[in-house]
VOGU-3710 file (C-alpha; in Angstrom, 3 decimals, decimal comma):
1> mrqrhsfhld> 127,919/106,322/102,893  125,395/103,672/103,851  126,567/101,044/106,325  125,098/97,605/106,877  125,376/95,337/109,884  123,795/91,937/110,384  123,758/89,876/113,580  122,513/86,316/113,983  121,940/83,706/116,687  120,129/80,374/116,832
11> rgghsvtvnv> 118,589/79,940/120,280  115,760/77,844/121,701  114,924/76,264/118,344  114,538/79,660/116,666  116,663/81,731/114,324  117,043/85,410/115,336  118,554/87,946/112,915  119,030/91,687/113,369  119,764/93,837/110,305  120,843/97,490/110,549
21> rsgwitetev> 121,094/99,792/107,521  122,373/103,255/108,387  122,902/106,450/106,434  120,568/109,436/106,121  117,944/107,104/107,542  118,757/104,207/109,868  116,507/101,156/109,704  116,707/98,257/112,132  114,724/95,053/111,669  114,433/91,967/113,846
31> lvdgkevafh> 113,606/88,681/112,132  112,578/85,507/113,950  112,570/82,400/111,782  112,749/84,692/108,727  109,699/86,795/109,642  109,918/90,446/110,651  108,767/90,877/114,253  110,134/94,365/115,060  111,201/97,410/113,034  112,639/100,819/113,889
41> rvhghgvypl> 113,369/103,779/111,589  115,036/107,070/112,500  116,595/109,925/110,526  120,360/110,043/110,917  122,875/107,437/112,036  120,781/105,987/114,841  120,519/106,598/118,555  122,126/103,980/120,772  121,628/102,096/122,945  118,502/100,839/121,188
51> tlaaqlaeep> 116,285/98,039/122,496  113,588/96,410/120,352  111,038/94,081/121,934  109,316/91,179/120,176  108,160/87,661/120,935  108,644/84,125/119,726  105,618/82,626/118,004  104,935/79,861/120,493  102,075/78,949/122,798  102,322/80,853/125,017
61> prplavrler> 104,404/83,508/123,215  107,870/84,051/124,728  109,070/87,650/124,954  112,501/88,618/123,703  114,468/91,811/123,251  117,486/92,744/121,180  119,818/95,481/122,345  122,194/97,369/120,068  125,026/99,503/121,434  127,973/101,394/120,022
71> tgsaerplgc> 131,232/99,599/120,836  133,659/102,456/120,257  135,636/100,249/117,850  136,158/101,286/114,235  136,251/97,637/113,109  132,987/96,642/114,817  131,073/99,841/115,611  127,900/98,060/116,807  127,340/95,251/119,265  124,122/93,282/119,595
81> aleldgavhp> 122,712/91,005/122,295  119,567/88,895/122,568  117,681/88,905/125,874  115,617/85,725/126,185  114,329/83,819/129,228  116,198/86,105/131,629  119,591/85,534/129,983  121,672/87,776/127,723  123,218/86,138/124,645  125,762/88,100/122,544
91> maertgq> 124,927/87,936/118,832  127,731/87,425/116,334  128,011/89,862/113,454  127,767/88,226/110,056  130,509/89,187/107,635  130,925/88,981/103,886  127,458/90,118/102,898
//
């Protein structure tokens, strides 16, 4: 069965969203202000922890990273955090999609 997870955070004037679709193939995409800035695809249910690097479209560009990890919880199997400007910001999982 295919599972979907979506995480979101507004930080530094930007909207950051992480979408994970897992099943036979697991796809992870990072969107900043609605535009895809990083993508990862792997066969199977994914290998975690997974870190994807990207940058904010500013002058000069600001690097960011999102980190996904298994939580060990059946209710919320994945956790996600945004690393930006030397700080780690937990990203809330969106529900009801």
